[in-house]
NUKESE-694254 format. One record per residue: residue number from 1; x negated, y negated, z negated of N, C-alpha, C, O, CB in turn; residue in one letter. Coordinates in nm, 3 decimals, padded with zeros to 5 digits. Glycine has a CB too. Layout:
   resi       n.X       n.Y       n.Z      ca.X      ca.Y      ca.Z       c.X       c.Y       c.Z       o.X       o.Y       o.Z      cb.X      cb.Y      cb.Z   resn
    NUM         X         Y         Z         X         Y         Z         X         Y         Z         X         Y         Z         X         Y         Z      A
...
//
This chain:
   resi       n.X       n.Y       n.Z      ca.X      ca.Y      ca.Z       c.X       c.Y       c.Z       o.X       o.Y       o.Z      cb.X      cb.Y      cb.Z   resn
      1    01.865   -01.371   -00.105    01.830   -01.255   -00.184    01.922   -01.253   -00.307    01.935   -01.354   -00.376    01.678   -01.258   -00.224      M
      2    01.984   -01.141   -00.333    02.077   -01.138   -00.445    02.001   -01.139   -00.579    01.882   -01.109   -00.584    02.167   -01.013   -00.436      N
      3    02.071   -01.173   -00.684    02.012   -01.190   -00.816    01.948   -01.062   -00.868    01.839   -01.066   -00.926    02.116   -01.239   -00.914      T
      4    02.015   -00.949   -00.849    01.961   -00.822   -00.897    01.829   -00.792   -00.827    01.732   -00.752   -00.892    02.061   -00.707   -00.873      I
      5    01.824   -00.810   -00.698    01.702   -00.784   -00.621    01.590   -00.878   -00.668    01.476   -00.836   -00.685    01.729   -00.801   -00.469      R
      6    01.624   -01.005   -00.688    01.526   -01.102   -00.734    01.470   -01.061   -00.870    01.348   -01.066   -00.891    01.588   -01.242   -00.742      Y
      7    01.557   -01.021   -00.961    01.511   -00.977   -01.094    01.423   -00.854   -01.084    01.326   -00.842   -01.157    01.631   -00.948   -01.184      R
      8    01.457   -00.764   -00.993    01.377   -00.643   -00.975    01.236   -00.678   -00.930    01.138   -00.623   -00.981    01.443   -00.550   -00.874      S
      9    01.226   -00.768   -00.835    01.094   -00.809   -00.785    01.018   -00.881   -00.896    00.900   -00.856   -00.916    01.109   -00.900   -00.660      I
     10    01.086   -00.971   -00.966    01.021   -01.044   -01.076    00.974   -00.948   -01.184    00.865   -00.965   -01.240    01.117   -01.148   -01.136      A
     11    01.054   -00.847   -01.215    01.016   -00.749   -01.317    00.895   -00.669   -01.273    00.805   -00.643   -01.353    01.134   -00.654   -01.347      A
     12    00.891   -00.631   -01.147    00.778   -00.555   -01.095    00.650   -00.636   -01.104    00.546   -00.585   -01.145    00.803   -00.512   -00.950      T
     13    00.658   -00.763   -01.066    00.542   -00.851   -01.075    00.500   -00.866   -01.221    00.381   -00.867   -01.251    00.572   -00.988   -01.013      V
     14    00.596   -00.880   -01.310    00.567   -00.893   -01.452    00.495   -00.770   -01.505    00.398   -00.782   -01.579    00.695   -00.916   -01.531      S
     15    00.543   -00.652   -01.468    00.479   -00.527   -01.512    00.337   -00.521   -01.458    00.245   -00.486   -01.531    00.561   -00.404   -01.466      V
     16    00.320   -00.553   -01.332    00.187   -00.547   -01.271    00.091   -00.644   -01.341   -00.023   -00.609   -01.367    00.195   -00.579   -01.121      A
     17    00.138   -00.764   -01.369    00.054   -00.863   -01.437    00.020   -00.817   -01.578   -00.094   -00.833   -01.624    00.123   -01.000   -01.441      A
     18    00.117   -00.760   -01.647    00.094   -00.713   -01.784   -00.012   -00.604   -01.786   -00.093   -00.598   -01.878    00.224   -00.661   -01.845      T
     19   -00.011   -00.518   -01.687   -00.104   -00.405   -01.685   -00.235   -00.438   -01.616   -00.325   -00.355   -01.613   -00.040   -00.287   -01.617      L
     20   -00.248   -00.558   -01.561   -00.373   -00.596   -01.494   -00.389   -00.530   -01.359   -00.487   -00.461   -01.334   -00.490   -00.562   -01.581      G
     21   -00.293   -00.552   -01.272   -00.291   -00.487   -01.142   -00.419   -00.517   -01.063   -00.464   -00.632   -01.056   -00.168   -00.532   -01.062      M
     22   -00.476   -00.412   -01.005   -00.592   -00.425   -00.919   -00.553   -00.405   -00.774   -00.597   -00.480   -00.687   -00.702   -00.327   -00.960      V
     23   -00.471   -00.304   -00.747   -00.430   -00.274   -00.611   -00.285   -00.234   -00.608   -00.230   -00.193   -00.711   -00.516   -00.165   -00.550      G
     24   -00.223   -00.246   -00.493   -00.081   -00.212   -00.482   -00.059   -00.137   -00.352   -00.118   -00.172   -00.249    00.009   -00.339   -00.489      C
     25    00.023   -00.038   -00.355    00.056    00.033   -00.234    00.184   -00.025   -00.178    00.267   -00.078   -00.253    00.070    00.185   -00.260      T
     26    00.201   -00.017   -00.048    00.322   -00.070    00.013    00.401    00.044    00.077    00.344    00.144    00.121    00.289   -00.179    00.117      S
     27    00.530    00.026    00.080    00.618    00.130    00.132    00.619    00.129    00.285    00.627    00.021    00.344    00.760    00.113    00.078      A
     28    00.612    00.245    00.350    00.623    00.251    00.494    00.767    00.223    00.536    00.859    00.231    00.455    00.575    00.387    00.547      P
     29    00.785    00.191    00.663    00.917    00.153    00.711    01.018    00.267    00.702    01.138    00.240    00.693    00.908    00.104    00.853      T
     30    00.976    00.392    00.705    01.068    00.506    00.699    01.111    00.541    00.557    01.197    00.626    00.538    01.005    00.626    00.764      E
     31    01.053    00.477    00.459    01.079    00.512    00.319    01.220    00.474    00.278    01.283    00.386    00.337    00.977    00.443    00.227      A
     32    01.269    00.542    00.175    01.396    00.505    00.116    01.383    00.364    00.058    01.273    00.323    00.022    01.440    00.608    00.005      A
     33    01.492    00.291    00.049    01.483    00.155   -00.005    01.444    00.157   -00.152    01.478    00.251   -00.224    01.617    00.081    00.013      P
     34    01.371    00.054   -00.197    01.334    00.049   -00.339    01.458    00.029   -00.426    01.562   -00.014   -00.377    01.233   -00.064   -00.364      P
     35    01.446    00.060   -00.553    01.562    00.044   -00.642    01.601   -00.102   -00.657    01.517   -00.191   -00.640    01.532    00.104   -00.780      P
     36    01.727   -00.126   -00.688    01.776   -00.262   -00.710    01.726   -00.320   -00.842    01.712   -00.441   -00.856    01.928   -00.264   -00.707      E
     37    01.699   -00.233   -00.939    01.646   -00.277   -01.068    01.556   -00.167   -01.123    01.561   -00.052   -01.080    01.761   -00.310   -01.167      S
     38    01.474   -00.205   -01.219    01.383   -00.110   -01.282    01.448   -00.063   -01.412    01.452   -00.136   -01.511    01.242   -00.175   -01.309      I
     39    01.498    00.060   -01.410    01.558    00.118   -01.530    01.468    00.222   -01.594    01.476    00.246   -01.715    01.691    00.180   -01.497      E
     40    01.382    00.284   -01.513    01.288    00.382   -01.566    01.154    00.363   -01.499    01.145    00.342   -01.378    01.341    00.527   -01.546      S
     41    01.050    00.371   -01.579    00.916    00.355   -01.524    00.821    00.458   -01.584    00.843    00.510   -01.694    00.863    00.212   -01.550      M
     42    00.717    00.485   -01.509    00.617    00.582   -01.551    00.480    00.516   -01.548    00.448    00.441   -01.455    00.619    00.707   -01.460      A
     43    00.400    00.543   -01.648    00.260    00.501   -01.650    00.177    00.627   -01.647    00.192    00.715   -01.732    00.226    00.413   -01.775      L
     44    00.090    00.636   -01.549    00.004    00.753   -01.533   -00.140    00.708   -01.549   -00.191    00.628   -01.471    00.027    00.821   -01.394      M
     45   -00.206    00.760   -01.651   -00.344    00.722   -01.678   -00.436    00.841   -01.657   -00.394    00.956   -01.658   -00.359    00.667   -01.821      V
     46   -00.564    00.809   -01.638   -00.663    00.914   -01.615   -00.691    00.997   -01.739   -00.701    01.119   -01.731   -00.791    00.852   -01.565      Q
     47   -00.705    00.929   -01.855   -00.745    00.999   -01.977   -00.706    00.913   -02.098   -00.768    00.809   -02.122   -00.898    01.030   -01.978      D
     48   -00.606    00.956   -02.174   -00.558    00.878   -02.288   -00.658    00.868   -02.402   -00.640    00.785   -02.491   -00.431    00.939   -02.339      L
     49   -00.763    00.948   -02.402   -00.863    00.937   -02.508   -00.951    00.813   -02.488   -01.026    00.776   -02.578   -00.950    01.063   -02.514      S
     50   -00.944    00.751   -02.372   -01.020    00.631   -02.342   -00.944    00.510   -02.397   -00.826    00.493   -02.366   -01.043    00.617   -02.189      N
     51   -01.008    00.425   -02.478   -00.940    00.309   -02.536   -00.880    00.214   -02.432   -00.779    00.149   -02.459   -01.037    00.233   -02.622      P
     52   -00.941    00.205   -02.315   -00.888    00.120   -02.208   -00.747    00.164   -02.171   -00.657    00.081   -02.158   -00.979    00.123   -02.084      F
     53   -00.728    00.294   -02.155   -00.597    00.345   -02.117   -00.497    00.336   -02.232   -00.377    00.320   -02.210   -00.609    00.490   -02.069      F
     54   -00.546    00.347   -02.354   -00.458    00.329   -02.470   -00.404    00.185   -02.470   -00.288    00.163   -02.504   -00.534    00.359   -02.602      A
     55   -00.487    00.089   -02.434   -00.442   -00.050   -02.425   -00.341   -00.067   -02.312   -00.246   -00.145   -02.325   -00.562   -00.145   -02.403      A
     56   -00.360    00.005   -02.202   -00.262   -00.001   -02.092   -00.126    00.050   -02.139   -00.023   -00.006   -02.102   -00.312    00.083   -01.971      M
     57   -00.126    00.154   -02.220    00.000    00.209   -02.271    00.072    00.102   -02.353    00.193    00.085   -02.339   -00.026    00.335   -02.358      V
     58   -00.002    00.031   -02.438    00.059   -00.074   -02.519    00.122   -00.181   -02.430    00.235   -00.224   -02.456   -00.045   -00.138   -02.612      K
     59    00.052   -00.223   -02.327    00.107   -00.321   -02.233    00.229   -00.270   -02.161    00.325   -00.344   -02.140    00.002   -00.362   -02.133      G
     60    00.227   -00.144   -02.122    00.342   -00.084   -02.053    00.462   -00.075   -02.145    00.575   -00.097   -02.103    00.306    00.055   -02.000      A
     61    00.438   -00.042   -02.271    00.548   -00.035   -02.368    00.613   -00.171   -02.386    00.735   -00.182   -02.394    00.497    00.018   -02.505      E
     62    00.531   -00.275   -02.392    00.585   -00.411   -02.405    00.665   -00.450   -02.280    00.773   -00.509   -02.291    00.470   -00.512   -02.429      E
     63    00.612   -00.417   -02.162    00.682   -00.450   -02.038    00.813   -00.374   -02.028    00.915   -00.431   -01.988    00.594   -00.419   -01.916      A
     64    00.812   -00.247   -02.064    00.935   -00.167   -02.058    01.040   -00.223   -02.153    01.158   -00.229   -02.119    00.906   -00.020   -02.094      A
     65    00.996   -00.264   -02.271    01.090   -00.323   -02.367    01.150   -00.452   -02.312    01.270   -00.476   -02.324    01.020   -00.349   -02.502      E
     66    01.066   -00.534   -02.250    01.113   -00.659   -02.192    01.214   -00.634   -02.080    01.309   -00.710   -02.064    00.995   -00.740   -02.138      E
     67    01.193   -00.527   -02.003    01.282   -00.494   -01.892    01.402   -00.411   -01.936    01.493   -00.387   -01.857    01.206   -00.419   -01.786      L
     68    01.403   -00.368   -02.062    01.505   -00.276   -02.112    01.506   -00.148   -02.029    01.611   -00.097   -01.991    01.645   -00.343   -02.110      D
     69    01.386   -00.099   -02.001    01.368    00.022   -01.920    01.308    00.132   -02.006    01.243    00.106   -02.107    01.279   -00.007   -01.796      A
     70    01.329    00.255   -01.964    01.263    00.367   -02.030    01.122    00.380   -01.973    01.096    00.344   -01.859    01.344    00.500   -02.011      T
     71    01.033    00.432   -02.054    00.893    00.450   -02.013    00.850    00.591   -02.043    00.875    00.643   -02.152    00.801    00.348   -02.084      L
     72    00.786    00.654   -01.946    00.727    00.787   -01.963    00.578    00.773   -01.933    00.541    00.736   -01.821    00.797    00.894   -01.870      N
     73    00.494    00.803   -02.029    00.349    00.793   -02.012    00.294    00.934   -01.996    00.327    01.025   -02.072    00.282    00.721   -02.134      V
     74    00.209    00.951   -01.895    00.146    01.081   -01.870   -00.005    01.067   -01.862   -00.056    00.971   -01.803    00.201    01.144   -01.740      Q
     75   -00.074    01.161   -01.920   -00.219    01.170   -01.921   -00.260    01.277   -01.820   -00.223    01.393   -01.835   -00.275    01.202   -02.064      D
     76   -00.335    01.238   -01.719   -00.379    01.334   -01.617   -00.493    01.422   -01.667   -00.523    01.525   -01.607   -00.423    01.261   -01.490      A
     77   -00.557    01.382   -01.774   -00.673    01.455   -01.828   -00.782    01.473   -01.721   -00.848    01.576   -01.714   -00.629    01.593   -01.883      R
     78   -00.797    01.369   -01.640   -00.897    01.365   -01.533   -00.881    01.477   -01.432   -00.979    01.521   -01.372   -01.036    01.371   -01.593      L
     79   -00.759    01.523   -01.412   -00.729    01.635   -01.322   -00.636    01.587   -01.210   -00.520    01.554   -01.234   -00.664    01.754   -01.400      D
     80   -00.688    01.583   -01.088   -00.612    01.536   -00.974   -00.487    01.619   -00.950   -00.380    01.564   -00.924   -00.698    01.535   -00.850      L
     81   -00.499    01.751   -00.957   -00.382    01.838   -00.934   -00.274    01.810   -01.038   -00.155    01.808   -01.006   -00.424    01.987   -00.939      A
     82   -00.314    01.790   -01.161   -00.220    01.759   -01.268   -00.148    01.627   -01.239   -00.026    01.618   -01.254   -00.293    01.751   -01.404      N
     83   -00.223    01.526   -01.196   -00.164    01.396   -01.166   -00.066    01.405   -01.049    00.038    01.341   -01.050   -00.273    01.293   -01.137      Q
     84   -00.100    01.483   -00.949   -00.011    01.502   -00.834    00.120    01.570   -00.876    00.227    01.531   -00.831   -00.081    01.585   -00.726      S
     85    00.109    01.669   -00.961    00.228    01.738   -01.013    00.314    01.643   -01.095    00.437    01.649   -01.088    00.186    01.860   -01.098      T
     86    00.251    01.557   -01.173    00.325    01.459   -01.253    00.404    01.364   -01.163    00.519    01.331   -01.193    00.228    01.380   -01.342      Q
     87    00.344    01.320   -01.053    00.415    01.232   -00.960    00.537    01.304   -00.904    00.645    01.245   -00.897    00.322    01.187   -00.845      I
     88    00.521    01.429   -00.864    00.635    01.505   -00.812    00.747    01.516   -00.915    00.865    01.507   -00.880    00.590    01.645   -00.768      D
     89    00.710    01.535   -01.042    00.811    01.542   -01.148    00.883    01.409   -01.162    01.004    01.406   -01.185    00.747    01.583   -01.282      A
     90    00.811    01.299   -01.150    00.874    01.167   -01.158    00.969    01.144   -01.042    01.076    01.085   -01.059    00.768    01.057   -01.162      F
     91    00.931    01.189   -00.924    01.019    01.176   -00.808    01.148    01.253   -00.833    01.257    01.201   -00.813    00.949    01.228   -00.678      I
     92    01.134    01.376   -00.879    01.252    01.459   -00.907    01.338    01.398   -01.017    01.461    01.413   -01.016    01.210    01.600   -00.947      Q
     93    01.275    01.332   -01.113    01.347    01.270   -01.223    01.410    01.136   -01.189    01.483    01.079   -01.271    01.255    01.253   -01.338      G
     94    01.382    01.085   -01.070    01.444    00.961   -01.025    01.385    00.835   -01.087    01.457    00.736   -01.103    01.589    00.965   -01.054      G
     95    01.257    00.836   -01.122    01.195    00.717   -01.178    01.194    00.605   -01.074    01.181    00.631   -00.954    01.050    00.748   -01.227      V
     96    01.208    00.480   -01.119    01.212    00.365   -01.028    01.074    00.309   -00.996    01.051    00.258   -00.886    01.297    00.255   -01.089      D
     97    00.982    00.320   -01.090    00.851    00.257   -01.077    00.745    00.348   -01.136    00.761    00.400   -01.246    00.847    00.119   -01.146      L
     98    00.636    00.367   -01.062    00.520    00.441   -01.111    00.402    00.345   -01.110    00.370    00.286   -01.006    00.490    00.570   -01.025      I
     99    00.339    00.329   -01.225    00.214    00.253   -01.237    00.107    00.358   -01.261    00.115    00.436   -01.357    00.220    00.144   -01.354      V
    100    00.006    00.361   -01.173   -00.091    00.471   -01.178   -00.235    00.422   -01.177   -00.272    00.333   -01.101   -00.069    00.564   -01.062      I
    101   -00.314    00.482   -01.263   -00.459    00.473   -01.256   -00.503    00.609   -01.203   -00.510    00.707   -01.277   -00.525    00.437   -01.398      S
    102   -00.532    00.613   -01.076   -00.556    00.740   -01.007   -00.687    00.805   -01.049   -00.789    00.738   -01.068   -00.556    00.718   -00.858      A
    103   -00.682    00.936   -01.064   -00.801    01.014   -01.093   -00.895    01.011   -00.972   -01.016    01.003   -00.987   -00.764    01.160   -01.130      V
    104   -00.838    01.017   -00.852   -00.915    01.014   -00.727   -00.836    00.933   -00.627   -00.725    00.971   -00.589   -00.944    01.159   -00.674      H
    105   -00.893    00.822   -00.583   -00.816    00.727   -00.503   -00.767    00.785   -00.370   -00.654    00.756   -00.331   -00.899    00.607   -00.476      Q
    106   -00.843    00.862   -00.301   -00.797    00.919   -00.175   -00.720    01.049   -00.197   -00.624    01.077   -00.125   -00.915    00.945   -00.081      A
    107   -00.760    01.126   -00.297   -00.696    01.255   -00.322   -00.551    01.244   -00.366   -00.472    01.336   -00.343   -00.773    01.329   -00.425      G
    108   -00.514    01.132   -00.429   -00.377    01.115   -00.478   -00.285    01.061   -00.368   -00.164    01.053   -00.388   -00.376    01.021   -00.598      I
    109   -00.341    01.024   -00.255   -00.264    00.962   -00.147   -00.140    01.042   -00.105   -00.033    00.982   -00.089   -00.353    00.942   -00.028      A
    110   -00.148    01.174   -00.085   -00.027    01.246   -00.043    00.087    01.237   -00.146    00.203    01.225   -00.108   -00.061    01.392   -00.019      P
    111    00.053    01.244   -00.274    00.157    01.234   -00.378    00.217    01.094   -00.381    00.338    01.079   -00.398    00.098    01.270   -00.516      A
    112    00.134    00.993   -00.365    00.184    00.855   -00.362    00.276    00.836   -00.241    00.380    00.771   -00.251    00.068    00.753   -00.357      I
    113    00.238    00.892   -00.130    00.321    00.881   -00.010    00.457    00.948   -00.032    00.560    00.894    00.011    00.250    00.946    00.111      E
    114    00.460    01.063   -00.099    00.587    01.128   -00.130    00.674    01.038   -00.218    00.795    01.029   -00.197    00.563    01.263   -00.200      R
    115    00.612    00.973   -00.315    00.688    00.883   -00.403    00.744    00.766   -00.324    00.861    00.731   -00.340    00.598    00.830   -00.518      A
    116    00.663    00.706   -00.239    00.711    00.593   -00.158    00.823    00.635   -00.065    00.920    00.561   -00.047    00.595    00.533   -00.076      K
    117    00.812    00.754   -00.006    00.917    00.804    00.082    01.048    00.822    00.007    01.156    00.812    00.066    00.875    00.937    00.145      Q
    118    01.039    00.849   -00.123    01.158    00.867   -00.206    01.212    00.733   -00.257    01.313    00.730   -00.328    01.126    00.958   -00.324      A
    119    01.146    00.622   -00.220    01.193    00.490   -00.262    01.139    00.444   -00.395    01.188    00.345   -00.450    01.340    00.490   -00.267      G
    120    01.040    00.514   -00.448    00.980    00.475   -00.576    00.876    00.365   -00.551    00.796    00.375   -00.458    00.914    00.599   -00.647      V
    121    00.880    00.262   -00.633    00.777    00.158   -00.625    00.652    00.214   -00.691    00.659    00.266   -00.802    00.823    00.023   -00.694      I
    122    00.538    00.203   -00.624    00.412    00.253   -00.679    00.312    00.139   -00.686    00.286    00.069   -00.588    00.356    00.371   -00.591      V
    123    00.256    00.120   -00.806    00.155    00.016   -00.827    00.029    00.084   -00.879    00.033    00.157   -00.978    00.205   -00.094   -00.928      I
    124   -00.082    00.060   -00.810   -00.210    00.116   -00.853   -00.283    00.013   -00.940   -00.293   -00.104   -00.903   -00.297    00.157   -00.730      A
    125   -00.333    00.058   -01.054   -00.411   -00.029   -01.143   -00.544    00.036   -01.174   -00.557    00.159   -01.170   -00.334   -00.058   -01.273      V
    126   -00.642   -00.045   -01.204   -00.775   -00.001   -01.243   -00.850    00.063   -01.126   -00.964    00.026   -01.100   -00.765    00.097   -01.358      D
    127   -00.790    00.158   -01.058   -00.853    00.227   -00.946   -00.761    00.214   -00.825   -00.643    00.246   -00.834   -00.880    00.378   -00.980      T
    128   -00.813    00.167   -00.712   -00.728    00.160   -00.593   -00.677    00.301   -00.555   -00.747    00.400   -00.573   -00.806    00.097   -00.473      P
    129   -00.558    00.306   -00.505   -00.502    00.435   -00.458   -00.444    00.412   -00.321   -00.373    00.314   -00.299   -00.393    00.491   -00.556      A
    130   -00.473    00.501   -00.230   -00.428    00.485   -00.091   -00.300    00.556   -00.066   -00.248    00.552    00.046   -00.532    00.534    00.004      R
//
């Protein structure tokens, strides 16, 4: 395994541990390959007015700084359609990693599948996402 790939995997594990990973989605065999390194990441939370999610943002900021990656935080405002649209925007923007606390674990599945098909690493935290 080359050094860049190893660092990418180590960074992903580090981010997941920092954010308190509960569940993780895996990429299907037809998906685009994952990125070689994490240069941009997204944190998607259910509701930023909740102190739990505010703490997640702090952890994500620290992880992004450690990885020298950009971070984009989005608040779904407890709206599944909004969260799905946010995922599509991240795919279009070429984000490498999405860490998500899903508003609805089954309802977000199609958007997560689109991200995985695009080669985006998706990690579910707090709420499992299929």
